[in-house]
N, CA, C and O atoms as a GROMACS GRO file, in nm:
protein
  468
    1MET      N    1   0.081  -0.120   0.000
    1MET     CA    2   0.000   0.000   0.000
    1MET      C    3   0.086   0.126   0.000
    1MET      O    4   0.048   0.227  -0.061
    2LYS      N    5   0.200   0.122   0.068
    2LYS     CA    6   0.286   0.240   0.077
    2LYS      C    7   0.326   0.290  -0.062
    2LYS      O    8   0.319   0.409  -0.090
    3GLU      N    9   0.370   0.197  -0.149
    3GLU     CA   10   0.414   0.238  -0.282
    3GLU      C   11   0.300   0.294  -0.366
    3GLU      O   12   0.321   0.389  -0.442
    4ARG      N   13   0.181   0.238  -0.353
    4ARG     CA   14   0.069   0.294  -0.428
    4ARG      C   15   0.050   0.440  -0.391
    4ARG      O   16   0.029   0.524  -0.478
    5ALA      N   17   0.057   0.469  -0.263
    5ALA     CA   18   0.047   0.608  -0.218
    5ALA      C   19   0.164   0.689  -0.273
    5ALA      O   20   0.146   0.805  -0.311
    6ASP      N   21   0.284   0.628  -0.278
    6ASP     CA   22   0.400   0.697  -0.333
    6ASP      C   23   0.380   0.731  -0.480
    6ASP      O   24   0.416   0.840  -0.524
    7ILE      N   25   0.322   0.639  -0.554
    7ILE     CA   26   0.299   0.664  -0.697
    7ILE      C   27   0.197   0.775  -0.715
    7ILE      O   28   0.215   0.862  -0.800
    8LYS      N   29   0.091   0.773  -0.637
    8LYS     CA   30  -0.009   0.880  -0.646
    8LYS      C   31   0.052   1.014  -0.607
    8LYS      O   32   0.025   1.116  -0.671
    9ARG      N   33   0.134   1.013  -0.503
    9ARG     CA   34   0.203   1.136  -0.462
    9ARG      C   35   0.297   1.184  -0.572
    9ARG      O   36   0.306   1.304  -0.600
   10PHE      N   37   0.368   1.090  -0.633
   10PHE     CA   38   0.460   1.124  -0.742
   10PHE      C   39   0.385   1.194  -0.855
   10PHE      O   40   0.429   1.299  -0.904
   11ARG      N   41   0.273   1.137  -0.897
   11ARG     CA   42   0.196   1.197  -1.006
   11ARG      C   43   0.152   1.339  -0.972
   11ARG      O   44   0.166   1.431  -1.053
   12LYS      N   45   0.100   1.356  -0.851
   12LYS     CA   46   0.051   1.487  -0.807
   12LYS      C   47   0.166   1.588  -0.796
   12LYS      O   48   0.153   1.703  -0.840
   13GLU      N   49   0.276   1.546  -0.737
   13GLU     CA   50   0.390   1.637  -0.718
   13GLU      C   51   0.454   1.674  -0.851
   13GLU      O   52   0.495   1.788  -0.870
   14ARG      N   53   0.462   1.580  -0.943
   14ARG     CA   54   0.519   1.608  -1.075
   14ARG      C   55   0.434   1.713  -1.146
   14ARG      O   56   0.487   1.807  -1.205
   15GLU      N   57   0.303   1.696  -1.141
   15GLU     CA   58   0.212   1.792  -1.204
   15GLU      C   59   0.229   1.930  -1.140
   15GLU      O   60   0.234   2.031  -1.211
   16ARG      N   61   0.237   1.935  -1.008
   16ARG     CA   62   0.253   2.062  -0.937
   16ARG      C   63   0.384   2.130  -0.977
   16ARG      O   64   0.386   2.249  -1.008
   17LEU      N   65   0.493   2.054  -0.976
   17LEU     CA   66   0.624   2.111  -1.008
   17LEU      C   67   0.635   2.150  -1.155
   17LEU      O   68   0.703   2.247  -1.187
   18ASN      N   69   0.571   2.074  -1.244
   18ASN     CA   70   0.570   2.115  -1.384
   18ASN      C   71   0.500   2.249  -1.401
   18ASN      O   72   0.545   2.334  -1.478
   19GLY      N   73   0.390   2.268  -1.329
   19GLY     CA   74   0.319   2.395  -1.335
   19GLY      C   75   0.406   2.511  -1.290
   19GLY      O   76   0.408   2.618  -1.352
   20ILE      N   77   0.479   2.490  -1.182
   20ILE     CA   78   0.569   2.595  -1.131
   20ILE      C   79   0.681   2.620  -1.231
   20ILE      O   80   0.716   2.735  -1.258
   21THR      N   81   0.737   2.513  -1.286
   21THR     CA   82   0.846   2.527  -1.384
   21THR      C   83   0.799   2.606  -1.505
   21THR      O   84   0.870   2.695  -1.553
   22LEU      N   85   0.680   2.575  -1.554
   22LEU     CA   86   0.628   2.647  -1.671
   22LEU      C   87   0.594   2.791  -1.638
   22LEU      O   88   0.602   2.879  -1.724
   23LYS      N   89   0.555   2.817  -1.513
   23LYS     CA   90   0.527   2.954  -1.469
   23LYS      C   91   0.654   3.039  -1.480
   23LYS      O   92   0.648   3.153  -1.526
   24TYR      N   93   0.766   2.985  -1.436
   24TYR     CA   94   0.891   3.059  -1.436
   24TYR      C   95   0.971   3.042  -1.565
   24TYR      O   96   1.058   3.123  -1.596
   25GLY      N   97   0.941   2.936  -1.639
   25GLY     CA   98   1.019   2.906  -1.759
   25GLY      C   99   0.998   3.008  -1.869
   25GLY      O  100   0.893   3.069  -1.881
   26ASP      N  101   1.102   3.022  -1.947
   26ASP     CA  102   1.094   3.112  -2.062
   26ASP      C  103   1.052   3.033  -2.186
   26ASP      O  104   1.011   2.917  -2.175
   27THR      N  105   1.062   3.095  -2.300
   27THR     CA  106   1.021   3.030  -2.425
   27THR      C  107   1.098   2.902  -2.450
   27THR      O  108   1.039   2.803  -2.495
   28ALA      N  109   1.227   2.900  -2.422
   28ALA     CA  110   1.308   2.780  -2.444
   28ALA      C  111   1.257   2.663  -2.359
   28ALA      O  112   1.248   2.550  -2.407
   29THR      N  113   1.226   2.691  -2.234
   29THR     CA  114   1.176   2.586  -2.145
   29THR      C  115   1.043   2.533  -2.196
   29THR      O  116   1.021   2.412  -2.201
   30LYS      N  117   0.953   2.623  -2.234
   30LYS     CA  118   0.822   2.583  -2.282
   30LYS      C  119   0.832   2.506  -2.413
   30LYS      O  120   0.757   2.410  -2.435
   31ARG      N  121   0.921   2.545  -2.499
   31ARG     CA  122   0.942   2.473  -2.625
   31ARG      C  123   0.995   2.333  -2.598
   31ARG      O  124   0.954   2.237  -2.663
   32PHE      N  125   1.086   2.321  -2.503
   32PHE     CA  126   1.140   2.189  -2.468
   32PHE      C  127   1.029   2.098  -2.415
   32PHE      O  128   1.021   1.982  -2.454
   33PHE      N  129   0.945   2.150  -2.327
   33PHE     CA  130   0.833   2.072  -2.273
   33PHE      C  131   0.741   2.027  -2.387
   33PHE      O  132   0.697   1.912  -2.389
   34ASN      N  133   0.711   2.116  -2.480
   34ASN     CA  134   0.625   2.082  -2.593
   34ASN      C  135   0.690   1.977  -2.683
   34ASN      O  136   0.623   1.886  -2.730
   35LEU      N  137   0.820   1.991  -2.706
   35LEU     CA  138   0.893   1.894  -2.787
   35LEU      C  139   0.891   1.758  -2.720
   35LEU      O  140   0.872   1.656  -2.787
   36ASP      N  141   0.911   1.755  -2.590
   36ASP     CA  142   0.907   1.630  -2.516
   36ASP      C  143   0.772   1.562  -2.532
   36ASP      O  144   0.764   1.442  -2.558
   37GLU      N  145   0.666   1.638  -2.515
   37GLU     CA  146   0.531   1.582  -2.528
   37GLU      C  147   0.506   1.530  -2.669
   37GLU      O  148   0.451   1.421  -2.686
   38ALA      N  149   0.546   1.606  -2.768
   38ALA     CA  150   0.524   1.567  -2.908
   38ALA      C  151   0.604   1.442  -2.945
   38ALA      O  152   0.559   1.360  -3.026
   39THR      N  153   0.721   1.427  -2.888
   39THR     CA  154   0.808   1.314  -2.921
   39THR      C  155   0.744   1.181  -2.888
   39THR      O  156   0.768   1.082  -2.958
   40TYR      N  157   0.663   1.175  -2.783
   40TYR     CA  158   0.606   1.049  -2.737
   40TYR      C  159   0.469   1.019  -2.798
   40TYR      O  160   0.404   0.922  -2.758
   41LYS      N  161   0.424   1.099  -2.893
   41LYS     CA  162   0.297   1.072  -2.960
   41LYS      C  163   0.317   0.965  -3.067
   41LYS      O  164   0.428   0.942  -3.114
   42ASP      N  165   0.206   0.901  -3.106
   42ASP     CA  166   0.212   0.801  -3.212
   42ASP      C  167   0.270   0.859  -3.339
   42ASP      O  168   0.240   0.973  -3.376
   43GLY      N  169   0.351   0.782  -3.405
   43GLY     CA  170   0.410   0.817  -3.533
   43GLY      C  171   0.445   0.687  -3.602
   43GLY      O  172   0.366   0.593  -3.600
   44ALA      N  173   0.562   0.680  -3.664
   44ALA     CA  174   0.608   0.553  -3.722
   44ALA      C  175   0.618   0.448  -3.611
   44ALA      O  176   0.592   0.329  -3.634
   45LEU      N  177   0.654   0.492  -3.491
   45LEU     CA  178   0.652   0.407  -3.372
   45LEU      C  179   0.530   0.444  -3.290
   45LEU      O  180   0.491   0.561  -3.286
   46SER      N  181   0.470   0.348  -3.226
   46SER     CA  182   0.355   0.377  -3.140
   46SER      C  183   0.402   0.449  -3.014
   46SER      O  184   0.519   0.440  -2.975
   47SER      N  185   0.310   0.519  -2.951
   47SER     CA  186   0.345   0.586  -2.825
   47SER      C  187   0.385   0.483  -2.719
   47SER      O  188   0.468   0.512  -2.633
   48LYS      N  189   0.328   0.364  -2.725
   48LYS     CA  190   0.365   0.256  -2.633
   48LYS      C  191   0.512   0.219  -2.652
   48LYS      O  192   0.587   0.206  -2.555
   49GLN      N  193   0.554   0.200  -2.776
   49GLN     CA  194   0.694   0.168  -2.805
   49GLN      C  195   0.786   0.280  -2.760
   49GLN      O  196   0.893   0.255  -2.704
   50LYS      N  197   0.745   0.403  -2.784
   50LYS     CA  198   0.827   0.518  -2.745
   50LYS      C  199   0.842   0.527  -2.594
   50LYS      O  200   0.949   0.560  -2.544
   51GLU      N  201   0.735   0.498  -2.521
   51GLU     CA  202   0.745   0.500  -2.374
   51GLU      C  203   0.840   0.392  -2.324
   51GLU      O  204   0.914   0.413  -2.228
   52MET      N  205   0.837   0.274  -2.389
   52MET     CA  206   0.931   0.169  -2.350
   52MET      C  207   1.075   0.214  -2.378
   52MET      O  208   1.166   0.185  -2.300
   53MET      N  209   1.096   0.283  -2.489
   53MET     CA  210   1.229   0.335  -2.520
   53MET      C  211   1.270   0.440  -2.417
   53MET      O  212   1.385   0.442  -2.373
   54GLY      N  213   1.176   0.525  -2.378
   54GLY     CA  214   1.204   0.624  -2.275
   54GLY      C  215   1.239   0.558  -2.143
   54GLY      O  216   1.326   0.605  -2.070
   55LEU      N  217   1.170   0.449  -2.111
   55LEU     CA  218   1.199   0.375  -1.989
   55LEU      C  219   1.340   0.316  -1.993
   55LEU      O  220   1.414   0.325  -1.895
   56VAL      N  221   1.376   0.256  -2.105
   56VAL     CA  222   1.510   0.197  -2.118
   56VAL      C  223   1.616   0.306  -2.102
   56VAL      O  224   1.714   0.288  -2.029
   57ALA      N  225   1.598   0.418  -2.171
   57ALA     CA  226   1.695   0.528  -2.160
   57ALA      C  227   1.704   0.577  -2.016
   57ALA      O  228   1.814   0.604  -1.967
   58SER      N  229   1.591   0.588  -1.949
   58SER     CA  230   1.590   0.636  -1.811
   58SER      C  231   1.659   0.539  -1.717
   58SER      O  232   1.729   0.580  -1.624
   59LEU      N  233   1.641   0.409  -1.741
   59LEU     CA  234   1.711   0.308  -1.660
   59LEU      C  235   1.861   0.319  -1.679
   59LEU      O  236   1.937   0.316  -1.582
   60VAL      N  237   1.905   0.331  -1.804
   60VAL     CA  238   2.048   0.341  -1.833
   60VAL      C  239   2.106   0.468  -1.773
   60VAL      O  240   2.218   0.468  -1.722
   61LEU      N  241   2.030   0.577  -1.779
   61LEU     CA  242   2.076   0.704  -1.722
   61LEU      C  243   2.057   0.711  -1.570
   61LEU      O  244   2.108   0.802  -1.505
   62ARG      N  245   1.984   0.613  -1.515
   62ARG     CA  246   1.964   0.600  -1.371
   62ARG      C  247   1.890   0.720  -1.311
   62ARG      O  248   1.928   0.772  -1.206
   63CYS      N  249   1.786   0.763  -1.380
   63CYS     CA  250   1.703   0.874  -1.332
   63CYS      C  251   1.574   0.816  -1.274
   63CYS      O  252   1.482   0.782  -1.349
   64ASP      N  253   1.566   0.805  -1.142
   64ASP     CA  254   1.450   0.742  -1.079
   64ASP      C  255   1.319   0.813  -1.110
   64ASP      O  256   1.217   0.747  -1.132
   65ASP      N  257   1.319   0.945  -1.113
   65ASP     CA  258   1.195   1.017  -1.148
   65ASP      C  259   1.151   0.982  -1.290
   65ASP      O  260   1.033   0.957  -1.315
   66CYS      N  261   1.246   0.980  -1.382
   66CYS     CA  262   1.214   0.948  -1.522
   66CYS      C  263   1.169   0.804  -1.536
   66CYS      O  264   1.077   0.775  -1.612
   67ILE      N  265   1.234   0.713  -1.463
   67ILE     CA  266   1.195   0.572  -1.466
   67ILE      C  267   1.049   0.559  -1.421
   67ILE      O  268   0.969   0.494  -1.488
   68ARG      N  269   1.017   0.620  -1.310
   68ARG     CA  270   0.881   0.610  -1.257
   68ARG      C  271   0.781   0.672  -1.354
   68ARG      O  272   0.674   0.615  -1.377
   69TYR      N  273   0.814   0.787  -1.411
   69TYR     CA  274   0.725   0.854  -1.506
   69TYR      C  275   0.698   0.764  -1.628
   69TYR      O  276   0.582   0.744  -1.665
   70HIS      N  277   0.803   0.712  -1.688
   70HIS     CA  278   0.785   0.628  -1.808
   70HIS      C  279   0.720   0.494  -1.773
   70HIS      O  280   0.644   0.440  -1.853
   71LEU      N  281   0.749   0.441  -1.656
   71LEU     CA  282   0.686   0.316  -1.613
   71LEU      C  283   0.534   0.334  -1.600
   71LEU      O  284   0.458   0.250  -1.645
   72ILE      N  285   0.492   0.443  -1.539
   72ILE     CA  286   0.349   0.472  -1.527
   72ILE      C  287   0.286   0.483  -1.666
   72ILE      O  288   0.179   0.428  -1.690
   73ASN      N  289   0.354   0.554  -1.757
   73ASN     CA  290   0.301   0.568  -1.892
   73ASN      C  291   0.297   0.433  -1.965
   73ASN      O  292   0.202   0.404  -2.037
   74CYS      N  293   0.401   0.351  -1.944
   74CYS     CA  294   0.401   0.217  -2.004
   74CYS      C  295   0.281   0.137  -1.953
   74CYS      O  296   0.211   0.072  -2.030
   75PHE      N  297   0.260   0.143  -1.825
   75PHE     CA  298   0.147   0.071  -1.764
   75PHE      C  299   0.015   0.119  -1.825
   75PHE      O  300  -0.070   0.038  -1.863
   76GLU      N  301   0.000   0.250  -1.834
   76GLU     CA  302  -0.125   0.307  -1.887
   76GLU      C  303  -0.145   0.276  -2.034
   76GLU      O  304  -0.258   0.274  -2.082
   77LYS      N  305  -0.038   0.252  -2.107
   77LYS     CA  306  -0.047   0.219  -2.250
   77LYS      C  307  -0.056   0.069  -2.275
   77LYS      O  308  -0.058   0.024  -2.389
   78GLY      N  309  -0.063  -0.009  -2.167
   78GLY     CA  310  -0.089  -0.152  -2.182
   78GLY      C  311   0.033  -0.239  -2.201
   78GLY      O  312   0.022  -0.352  -2.250
   79VAL      N  313   0.150  -0.191  -2.163
   79VAL     CA  314   0.270  -0.275  -2.171
   79VAL      C  315   0.249  -0.398  -2.084
   79VAL      O  316   0.202  -0.388  -1.971
   80THR      N  317   0.284  -0.513  -2.137
   80THR     CA  318   0.269  -0.638  -2.064
   80THR      C  319   0.393  -0.664  -1.978
   80THR      O  320   0.497  -0.601  -1.996
   81CYS      N  321   0.380  -0.758  -1.886
   81CYS     CA  322   0.496  -0.796  -1.804
   81CYS      C  323   0.610  -0.847  -1.891
   81CYS      O  324   0.726  -0.819  -1.864
   82GLU      N  325   0.576  -0.922  -1.995
   82GLU     CA  326   0.679  -0.976  -2.084
   82GLU      C  327   0.750  -0.864  -2.160
   82GLU      O  328   0.872  -0.868  -2.176
   83GLU      N  329   0.676  -0.766  -2.207
   83GLU     CA  330   0.736  -0.653  -2.277
   83GLU      C  331   0.826  -0.574  -2.182
   83GLU      O  332   0.936  -0.533  -2.219
   84LEU      N  333   0.778  -0.553  -2.060
   84LEU     CA  334   0.857  -0.481  -1.960
   84LEU      C  335   0.987  -0.556  -1.932
   84LEU      O  336   1.093  -0.495  -1.925
   85ARG      N  337   0.978  -0.686  -1.915
   85ARG     CA  338   1.096  -0.768  -1.885
   85ARG      C  339   1.200  -0.756  -1.998
   85ARG      O  340   1.319  -0.741  -1.971
   86GLU      N  341   1.154  -0.762  -2.123
   86GLU     CA  342   1.248  -0.752  -2.235
   86GLU      C  343   1.310  -0.613  -2.243
   86GLU      O  344   1.430  -0.601  -2.270
   87ALA      N  345   1.232  -0.510  -2.221
   87ALA     CA  346   1.285  -0.374  -2.220
   87ALA      C  347   1.387  -0.358  -2.107
   87ALA      O  348   1.492  -0.297  -2.127
   88ALA      N  349   1.355  -0.412  -1.990
   88ALA     CA  350   1.446  -0.403  -1.876
   88ALA      C  351   1.577  -0.476  -1.905
   88ALA      O  352   1.684  -0.430  -1.864
   89ASN      N  353   1.570  -0.587  -1.975
   89ASN     CA  354   1.692  -0.660  -2.011
   89ASN      C  355   1.781  -0.580  -2.105
   89ASN      O  356   1.903  -0.586  -2.095
   90ILE      N  357   1.719  -0.505  -2.195
   90ILE     CA  358   1.798  -0.419  -2.284
   90ILE      C  359   1.870  -0.312  -2.201
   90ILE      O  360   1.988  -0.285  -2.224
   91ALA      N  361   1.799  -0.253  -2.106
   91ALA     CA  362   1.862  -0.152  -2.020
   91ALA      C  363   1.976  -0.213  -1.939
   91ALA      O  364   2.080  -0.151  -1.922
   92LEU      N  365   1.957  -0.333  -1.890
   92LEU     CA  366   2.060  -0.400  -1.811
   92LEU      C  367   2.183  -0.429  -1.895
   92LEU      O  368   2.295  -0.409  -1.849
   93ILE      N  369   2.164  -0.476  -2.017
   93ILE     CA  370   2.278  -0.502  -2.106
   93ILE      C  371   2.348  -0.372  -2.142
   93ILE      O  372   2.471  -0.365  -2.140
   94ALA      N  373   2.271  -0.269  -2.174
   94ALA     CA  374   2.331  -0.141  -2.215
   94ALA      C  375   2.398  -0.069  -2.099
   94ALA      O  376   2.504  -0.008  -2.115
   95GLY      N  377   2.336  -0.076  -1.982
   95GLY     CA  378   2.385   0.002  -1.868
   95GLY      C  379   2.472  -0.074  -1.771
   95GLY      O  380   2.548  -0.013  -1.695
   96GLY      N  381   2.464  -0.205  -1.771
   96GLY     CA  382   2.544  -0.286  -1.680
   96GLY      C  383   2.481  -0.299  -1.543
   96GLY      O  384   2.367  -0.258  -1.521
   97SER      N  385   2.557  -0.356  -1.453
   97SER     CA  386   2.504  -0.391  -1.320
   97SER      C  387   2.463  -0.270  -1.238
   97SER      O  388   2.386  -0.284  -1.143
   98ILE      N  389   2.512  -0.151  -1.271
   98ILE     CA  390   2.472  -0.031  -1.198
   98ILE      C  391   2.322  -0.003  -1.213
   98ILE      O  392   2.264   0.072  -1.134
   99VAL      N  393   2.260  -0.064  -1.313
   99VAL     CA  394   2.117  -0.047  -1.338
   99VAL      C  395   2.033  -0.129  -1.239
   99VAL      O  396   1.916  -0.098  -1.218
  100ILE      N  397   2.091  -0.232  -1.179
  100ILE     CA  398   2.014  -0.325  -1.095
  100ILE      C  399   1.935  -0.257  -0.983
  100ILE      O  400   1.818  -0.290  -0.966
  101PRO      N  401   1.991  -0.164  -0.905
  101PRO     CA  402   1.909  -0.100  -0.801
  101PRO      C  403   1.786  -0.029  -0.858
  101PRO      O  404   1.681  -0.025  -0.794
  102HIS      N  405   1.800   0.026  -0.977
  102HIS     CA  406   1.689   0.096  -1.041
  102HIS      C  407   1.585  -0.004  -1.093
  102HIS      O  408   1.465   0.024  -1.091
  103LEU      N  409   1.632  -0.121  -1.139
  103LEU     CA  410   1.540  -0.227  -1.179
  103LEU      C  411   1.456  -0.273  -1.059
  103LEU      O  412   1.336  -0.298  -1.072
  104ARG      N  413   1.521  -0.285  -0.944
  104ARG     CA  414   1.448  -0.328  -0.824
  104ARG      C  415   1.332  -0.235  -0.795
  104ARG      O  416   1.218  -0.278  -0.774
  105ARG      N  417   1.361  -0.105  -0.792
  105ARG     CA  418   1.256  -0.008  -0.763
  105ARG      C  419   1.150  -0.008  -0.873
  105ARG      O  420   1.030   0.004  -0.844
  106MET      N  421   1.193  -0.021  -0.998
  106MET     CA  422   1.099  -0.023  -1.110
  106MET      C  423   1.003  -0.141  -1.097
  106MET      O  424   0.882  -0.124  -1.111
  107TYR      N  425   1.056  -0.259  -1.069
  107TYR     CA  426   0.969  -0.376  -1.055
  107TYR      C  427   0.879  -0.364  -0.933
  107TYR      O  428   0.765  -0.411  -0.936
  108GLY      N  429   0.926  -0.302  -0.826
  108GLY     CA  430   0.841  -0.277  -0.711
  108GLY      C  431   0.724  -0.187  -0.747
  108GLY      O  432   0.610  -0.213  -0.709
  109ASP      N  433   0.754  -0.080  -0.822
  109ASP     CA  434   0.646   0.008  -0.869
  109ASP      C  435   0.552  -0.065  -0.963
  109ASP      O  436   0.430  -0.045  -0.958
  110TRP      N  437   0.608  -0.150  -1.048
  110TRP     CA  438   0.525  -0.225  -1.145
  110TRP      C  439   0.425  -0.314  -1.071
  110TRP      O  440   0.308  -0.322  -1.108
  111GLU      N  441   0.472  -0.380  -0.966
  111GLU     CA  442   0.382  -0.465  -0.887
  111GLU      C  443   0.269  -0.382  -0.827
  111GLU      O  444   0.153  -0.424  -0.826
  112ASP      N  445   0.304  -0.264  -0.778
  112ASP     CA  446   0.203  -0.177  -0.718
  112ASP      C  447   0.104  -0.127  -0.825
  112ASP      O  448  -0.016  -0.123  -0.800
  113LEU      N  449   0.156  -0.091  -0.943
  113LEU     CA  450   0.067  -0.048  -1.049
  113LEU      C  451  -0.022  -0.164  -1.094
  113LEU      O  452  -0.142  -0.146  -1.117
  114SER      N  453   0.035  -0.281  -1.107
  114SER     CA  454  -0.042  -0.397  -1.152
  114SER      C  455  -0.154  -0.432  -1.054
  114SER      O  456  -0.256  -0.487  -1.094
  115GLY      N  457  -0.134  -0.400  -0.928
  115GLY     CA  458  -0.238  -0.420  -0.827
  115GLY      C  459  -0.358  -0.329  -0.849
  115GLY      O  460  -0.466  -0.355  -0.796
  116GLU      N  461  -0.338  -0.220  -0.927
  116GLU     CA  462  -0.447  -0.127  -0.955
  116GLU      C  463  -0.538  -0.178  -1.067
  116GLU      O  464  -0.651  -0.131  -1.081
  117ARG      N  465  -0.490  -0.275  -1.147
  117ARG     CA  466  -0.571  -0.325  -1.262
  117ARG      C  467  -0.688  -0.405  -1.214
  117ARG      O  468  -0.766  -0.455  -1.296
   0.00000   0.00000   0.00000
């Protein structure tokens, strides 16, 4: 139950902080946010595939906030456990053993999200 509350808190806090960032951000910041949003829309690759790519990149870069964000989006786009496992393996191969602590937290969040289905 603790992690479910953490995920809900994460979503709310991210939204709050994005609002503050956009309030203070200049044109460059706002353009970057728009570019980020547009990048993950359906195109030659589906938004689901793009979110999995974002998750892999975030795991390799070891950004816990980004991992959680992309994991939530993967979940919402219907990524299966098997798809998640294969994506995580790519991150592990690309990033090496330093990725393992982030995989642990990711799978913990995944279990909590899966409990919401």
